[in-house]
C-alpha positions as CSV (number, residue, x, y, z in Angstrom):
1,M,99.7,-100.9,92.2
2,T,96.7,-102.7,93.5
3,P,95.5,-102.0,97.1
4,A,96.7,-105.5,98.0
5,A,100.2,-104.9,96.5
6,R,100.4,-101.7,98.5
7,V,99.8,-103.7,101.7
8,Q,102.4,-106.3,100.8
9,T,104.9,-103.5,100.0
10,S,104.2,-101.8,103.3
11,I,104.7,-105.1,105.1
12,E,108.2,-105.5,103.5
13,L,109.0,-101.9,104.4
14,L,107.9,-102.5,107.9
15,D,110.3,-105.4,108.2
16,T,113.1,-103.1,107.2
17,I,112.0,-100.4,109.6
18,I,111.6,-102.8,112.6
19,G,115.1,-104.2,111.9
20,A,116.6,-100.7,111.6
21,A,114.9,-99.7,114.9
22,R,116.5,-102.7,116.7
23,S,120.0,-102.0,115.2
24,K,119.7,-98.2,115.6
25,G,119.8,-97.9,111.8
26,A,118.1,-95.5,109.4
27,P,114.8,-93.9,110.5
28,A,111.5,-94.8,108.9
29,D,111.3,-91.6,106.8
30,R,114.7,-92.3,105.2
31,I,113.9,-95.9,104.5
32,L,110.7,-94.9,102.8
33,A,112.4,-92.1,100.8
34,D,115.1,-94.6,99.6
35,W,112.5,-97.1,98.5
36,F,110.5,-94.5,96.6
37,R,113.6,-93.3,94.8
38,G,114.5,-96.9,93.8
39,N,111.0,-97.9,92.7
40,R,109.8,-95.4,90.3
41,F,106.9,-97.6,89.1
42,A,105.1,-96.6,92.3
43,G,103.1,-93.5,91.4
44,S,102.3,-90.6,93.7
45,K,99.0,-92.2,94.8
46,D,100.9,-95.4,95.6
47,R,103.5,-93.5,97.6
48,R,100.9,-91.7,99.6
49,A,99.0,-94.8,100.3
50,I,102.1,-96.8,101.3
51,R,103.4,-94.1,103.6
52,E,100.0,-93.9,105.3
53,L,99.8,-97.7,105.7
54,V,103.3,-97.9,107.1
55,F,102.9,-95.1,109.7
56,S,99.4,-96.2,110.6
57,A,100.8,-99.6,111.4
58,I,103.6,-98.2,113.4
59,R,101.2,-96.1,115.5
60,A,98.9,-99.1,116.0
61,C,101.6,-101.1,117.7
62,G,103.0,-100.7,121.2
63,P,106.2,-102.7,121.6
64,A,108.2,-103.3,118.4
65,P,106.5,-106.1,116.5
66,E,108.4,-109.3,115.5
67,T,107.6,-108.8,111.8
68,G,106.0,-106.3,109.4
69,R,103.2,-108.7,108.8
70,A,102.4,-108.8,112.5
71,A,102.3,-105.0,112.5
72,M,99.9,-104.9,109.5
73,L,97.7,-107.5,111.1
74,R,97.5,-105.2,114.2
75,L,96.4,-102.4,111.9
76,A,93.8,-104.7,110.3
77,Q,92.2,-104.9,113.8
78,V,91.9,-101.1,113.8
79,D,91.0,-100.6,110.2
80,R,88.6,-103.2,108.8
81,S,89.4,-102.3,105.2
82,I,92.8,-103.9,105.6
83,A,92.0,-107.6,106.3
84,P,90.2,-108.3,103.0
85,L,93.4,-107.2,101.2
86,F,95.2,-110.3,102.6
87,D,93.8,-112.2,99.6
88,G,96.8,-114.1,98.2
89,S,96.6,-112.2,94.9
90,N,99.6,-111.4,92.7
91,Y,101.9,-109.1,94.7
92,G,99.5,-109.2,97.6
93,P,99.9,-110.7,101.0
94,A,99.0,-114.3,101.8
95,P,95.6,-114.9,103.4
96,I,95.5,-114.5,107.2
97,G,96.0,-117.8,109.1
98,D,93.8,-118.9,112.0
99,D,96.5,-118.5,114.7
100,E,98.8,-115.8,113.2
101,A,100.8,-113.7,115.6
102,V,99.5,-110.1,115.8
103,A,101.6,-107.3,117.2
104,A,100.5,-106.0,120.6
105,D,98.8,-102.6,121.0
106,G,99.7,-99.9,123.5
107,A,101.5,-96.6,123.5
108,A,105.1,-98.0,123.9
109,P,107.1,-100.9,125.1
110,V,106.0,-102.1,128.6
111,W,109.0,-100.7,130.5
112,L,108.6,-97.3,128.8
113,E,104.8,-97.2,129.5
114,G,105.7,-97.7,133.1
115,L,108.0,-94.6,133.1
116,L,105.2,-92.6,131.4
117,Q,102.8,-93.6,134.1
118,E,105.3,-92.7,136.8
119,S,105.5,-89.3,135.2
120,E,101.7,-89.0,135.4
121,I,101.1,-89.5,131.7
122,G,97.8,-91.4,131.6
123,A,96.6,-93.7,128.9
124,Q,94.7,-91.0,127.0
125,E,97.7,-88.6,127.0
126,A,100.1,-91.4,126.0
127,K,97.9,-92.3,123.0
128,S,97.8,-88.6,122.0
129,L,101.5,-88.8,121.5
130,L,100.8,-91.1,118.5
131,E,98.3,-89.0,116.7
132,R,99.3,-87.3,113.5
133,A,100.8,-83.8,114.1
134,P,99.7,-80.7,112.2
135,L,102.2,-78.6,110.4
136,D,103.3,-75.5,112.4
137,L,105.1,-72.5,111.0
138,R,106.9,-69.5,112.6
139,A,106.6,-66.2,110.9
140,N,110.2,-64.9,110.7
141,T,110.0,-61.4,112.1
142,L,113.2,-60.4,110.5
143,K,111.3,-60.5,107.2
144,A,107.6,-60.7,107.9
145,D,104.8,-60.1,110.3
146,R,102.3,-62.8,111.2
147,A,99.3,-60.4,110.9
148,T,100.0,-59.3,107.4
149,L,101.8,-62.4,106.0
150,Q,100.1,-63.7,102.8
151,L,100.2,-67.5,102.2
152,P,98.7,-69.7,99.5
153,A,96.6,-71.6,102.1
154,A,94.7,-70.4,105.1
155,A,96.5,-70.8,108.4
156,E,95.3,-70.4,112.0
157,C,97.3,-68.6,114.6
158,T,98.7,-70.7,117.5
159,D,99.6,-69.8,121.0
160,A,103.1,-68.8,120.0
161,P,103.4,-65.1,119.2
162,N,104.5,-65.8,115.6
163,G,103.0,-69.3,115.2
164,L,100.8,-70.5,112.4
165,R,99.2,-73.9,111.9
166,L,98.3,-75.8,108.7
167,D,97.2,-79.3,107.8
168,A,99.9,-81.9,107.9
169,G,101.5,-82.5,104.5
170,T,101.0,-78.9,103.2
171,P,103.8,-78.4,100.7
172,V,105.2,-75.2,102.3
173,E,108.7,-75.7,101.0
174,Q,107.4,-75.0,97.5
175,W,106.0,-71.6,98.6
176,A,107.7,-68.3,97.8
177,A,107.3,-67.3,101.5
178,F,109.5,-70.3,102.5
179,R,112.1,-69.7,99.8
180,D,112.3,-66.0,100.8
181,G,112.8,-66.9,104.4
182,K,109.5,-65.4,105.7
183,I,108.4,-68.6,107.3
184,E,110.1,-71.5,109.1
185,V,108.7,-74.9,109.9
186,Q,108.7,-75.1,113.7
187,D,106.3,-76.7,116.2
188,T,104.5,-74.3,118.4
189,G,106.0,-76.0,121.5
190,S,109.5,-75.4,120.1
191,Q,108.7,-71.8,119.5
192,L,107.5,-71.4,123.1
193,A,110.7,-72.9,124.3
194,C,112.5,-70.1,122.5
195,L,110.1,-67.5,123.9
196,A,111.0,-68.7,127.4
197,V,114.6,-67.7,126.8
198,G,113.5,-64.1,126.6
199,A,116.4,-63.2,124.3
200,K,116.7,-59.5,123.8
201,P,118.6,-57.3,121.3
202,G,122.2,-56.6,122.4
203,E,122.5,-59.7,124.7
204,T,125.0,-62.5,124.5
205,V,122.9,-65.7,124.1
206,I,124.2,-69.3,123.7
207,D,122.2,-72.0,122.0
208,L,124.2,-74.8,123.5
209,C,122.7,-77.7,121.5
210,A,121.9,-75.9,118.3
211,G,121.7,-78.9,116.0
212,G,120.3,-77.7,112.6
213,G,119.5,-74.3,114.1
214,G,115.7,-74.1,114.2
215,K,115.7,-72.6,117.6
216,T,118.8,-70.5,116.9
217,L,116.9,-68.8,114.0
218,A,114.0,-68.0,116.4
219,L,116.5,-66.5,118.9
220,A,118.1,-64.4,116.2
221,A,114.7,-63.0,115.2
222,A,113.9,-62.2,118.9
223,M,117.2,-60.4,119.1
224,D,116.5,-58.5,115.9
225,N,120.0,-59.5,114.8
226,L,121.5,-57.3,117.5
227,G,123.9,-58.8,120.0
228,R,125.9,-62.0,120.0
229,L,124.3,-65.4,119.3
230,I,126.5,-68.5,119.6
231,A,125.2,-71.7,118.1
232,S,127.2,-74.7,119.3
233,D,126.9,-78.4,118.8
234,T,129.0,-81.6,118.8
235,D,127.5,-82.8,115.4
236,R,129.4,-81.2,112.5
237,N,126.8,-82.3,109.9
238,R,123.8,-80.9,111.7
239,L,125.6,-77.6,112.5
240,A,126.6,-77.2,108.9
241,R,123.0,-77.0,107.9
242,L,122.6,-73.7,109.9
243,A,124.5,-71.4,107.6
244,P,122.3,-71.7,104.5
245,R,119.2,-71.5,106.7
246,A,120.5,-68.4,108.4
247,E,121.2,-66.8,105.0
248,R,117.7,-67.5,103.8
249,A,116.2,-66.2,107.1
250,G,118.3,-63.0,107.1
251,A,119.9,-63.9,110.4
252,T,123.3,-62.2,110.6
253,N,124.3,-62.3,114.3
254,I,125.0,-66.0,114.5
255,E,128.4,-67.5,115.3
256,T,128.8,-71.3,115.1
257,R,131.1,-73.4,117.2
258,L,131.8,-77.1,116.8
259,L,132.3,-78.8,120.2
260,D,134.3,-81.8,121.1
261,P,132.2,-84.2,123.2
262,N,133.2,-84.2,126.8
263,R,135.7,-81.4,126.0
264,E,133.1,-78.7,125.2
265,M,134.7,-76.1,127.5
266,D,137.9,-76.1,125.3
267,S,135.8,-74.3,122.6
268,L,133.7,-72.2,125.1
269,A,136.4,-71.1,127.6
270,D,136.2,-67.4,126.4
271,L,132.5,-67.4,127.2
272,V,132.8,-68.3,130.9
273,G,130.5,-66.0,132.9
274,Q,129.6,-64.0,129.8
275,A,126.2,-65.3,128.7
276,D,123.0,-63.3,129.5
277,A,121.0,-66.4,128.5
278,I,121.7,-70.0,127.6
279,L,119.3,-72.4,125.9
280,I,119.9,-76.1,126.5
281,D,117.7,-78.0,124.0
282,A,119.2,-81.2,125.4
283,P,119.5,-84.5,123.6
284,C,116.7,-86.7,125.0
285,S,114.5,-89.7,124.4
286,G,112.1,-87.7,122.1
287,T,109.0,-89.1,123.8
288,G,107.3,-85.8,123.0
289,T,108.0,-86.1,119.3
290,W,106.4,-89.6,118.7
291,R,103.6,-87.9,116.6
292,R,106.3,-87.2,114.0
293,N,108.6,-90.2,114.7
294,P,106.5,-93.0,116.1
295,E,109.1,-95.7,115.6
296,A,111.4,-93.8,117.9
297,R,109.8,-95.5,120.9
298,W,111.2,-98.8,119.5
299,R,114.7,-97.5,119.5
300,L,114.9,-96.5,123.1
301,D,116.0,-98.8,125.9
302,E,117.1,-98.3,129.5
303,K,120.8,-98.1,128.6
304,E,120.2,-95.3,126.1
305,L,118.0,-93.4,128.5
306,A,120.7,-93.6,131.1
307,R,123.2,-92.2,128.6
308,L,120.9,-89.4,127.7
309,T,120.2,-88.3,131.3
310,A,124.0,-88.2,131.9
311,V,124.5,-86.0,128.9
312,Q,121.7,-83.7,130.1
313,S,123.3,-83.4,133.5
314,H,126.7,-82.6,131.9
315,L,125.1,-79.9,129.7
316,L,123.5,-78.2,132.7
317,D,126.9,-78.2,134.4
318,I,128.5,-76.5,131.4
319,A,125.7,-73.8,131.3
320,A,126.3,-73.1,135.0
321,K,129.9,-72.0,134.1
322,L,128.9,-69.9,131.1
323,V,126.1,-67.9,132.4
324,K,126.8,-64.5,134.0
325,P,125.6,-63.5,137.4
326,A,121.9,-62.6,137.2
327,G,121.8,-64.4,133.8
328,R,119.4,-67.2,133.0
329,I,119.4,-70.8,131.9
330,V,116.5,-72.3,130.0
331,Y,116.5,-76.1,130.1
332,V,114.3,-77.9,127.5
333,T,113.7,-81.5,126.5
334,C,111.1,-82.8,124.0
335,S,110.4,-85.5,126.5
336,L,107.5,-86.2,129.0
337,L,109.6,-88.4,131.2
338,D,110.4,-86.9,134.7
339,E,113.9,-88.5,134.5
340,E,114.7,-86.0,131.7
341,G,112.5,-83.2,133.0
342,A,111.5,-82.4,136.5
343,K,113.9,-84.8,138.2
344,Q,116.8,-83.7,136.1
345,F,116.1,-80.0,136.8
346,D,115.7,-80.6,140.5
347,A,119.1,-82.4,140.6
348,F,120.7,-79.3,138.9
349,L,119.2,-76.9,141.4
350,A,120.5,-79.2,144.2
351,R,124.0,-79.1,142.8
352,Y,123.9,-75.3,142.3
353,P,121.8,-73.8,145.1
354,H,122.7,-70.2,144.1
355,F,120.3,-70.7,141.1
356,A,116.6,-70.3,141.7
357,A,113.8,-71.7,139.5
358,R,111.3,-69.3,137.9
359,A,108.2,-70.2,136.0
360,P,108.7,-70.0,132.2
361,N,107.0,-67.0,130.7
362,I,104.9,-68.9,128.2
363,P,101.1,-68.7,127.6
364,I,100.2,-72.4,127.9
365,G,101.4,-75.6,129.6
366,R,101.0,-77.2,133.0
367,P,103.3,-77.0,136.0
368,R,105.6,-80.1,136.4
369,G,108.0,-79.9,139.2
370,K,109.8,-76.6,139.0
371,G,109.1,-76.3,135.2
372,T,106.3,-76.5,132.7
373,R,105.1,-79.4,130.6
374,L,103.5,-79.1,127.2
375,S,101.7,-82.1,125.6
376,P,99.6,-82.8,122.5
377,L,96.5,-83.7,124.5
378,H,96.4,-80.5,126.6
379,D,98.3,-78.0,124.5
380,G,98.2,-79.2,120.8
381,T,102.0,-79.1,120.7
382,D,104.7,-81.7,120.7
383,G,105.6,-82.8,124.2
384,F,108.1,-80.6,126.0
385,F,109.5,-79.9,129.5
386,I,110.7,-76.3,129.9
387,A,112.3,-74.9,133.0
388,C,114.2,-71.7,133.8
389,A,116.8,-70.9,136.4
390,E,118.5,-67.6,137.2
């Protein structure tokens, strides 16, 4: 493909991604993967270039653009090598008109930028949410030790006790260490959220929103496979991914439970007052993960945020029933909005005054309310709010 043809293809893919964001359809990664599978004429260099163009254009825009062309024109304002490729050539984009609409810049839609500002996320910190993320790994202590682990590429240690960092795009899934379960892909901030749980061998620990089980596997390693670890979720498909991952990681103390939304206690009744520790990795806006999913900020609206905060409150209420006296609840969101973080946790403490907040035992982060906030700008991690109650 010519460079101009790559730009035109990226514009067409952006049209699909923008439409999917508005209709809550497929994410950008899936749209790109589907296109690459269906268009084998695009070689590996073409695929890399198109992917880079698409995600660079997404990051360059604030609110969702009207069209993919408007998004690419915004990128052309940032990257001067793009504009000359609007040359009207075969398979290339038409020349740029005098008064063409160009997508607006910014970190997010205006209403969402306002909430970030109210949460004391300044312009520089907001922009850091759209930078490309590195690739973080966790050395799986059930099978390996970070200090002696041999990998095909040099990795630097992160602030997580078992964390390693590589360049984005490093093909770790092709490595023997990955296939053998010695390493897991996991952001350092996510690893620190698990560290805050303080899971110990022999305890009963509940990962209330386990999803695909990334944090569950970290908890199993911290427990050295000793004790009881319950991984629960309302999403059958995501929870089903845990079993093969656990087998590869050598995690043997995990029990999965599928929950019925709004009737979660039906499946958890036997655990009332039994848990030493509960991790709530709550569904959230994902503002802290925009480095990996930049179009996610186009999917969020006020109605969805209200739904998410209601779910978070509900999950905290469930945890209050399951934790034993003197047990601990760790509340985590990959969000930098106070509505999902500091304010949500304050509301929980007001509802349950017998719980007291304690500072999470993690090596980095800044105090936010009665918890700790991590961000790409200050900590080099995804954005997280982490709070502990006991």
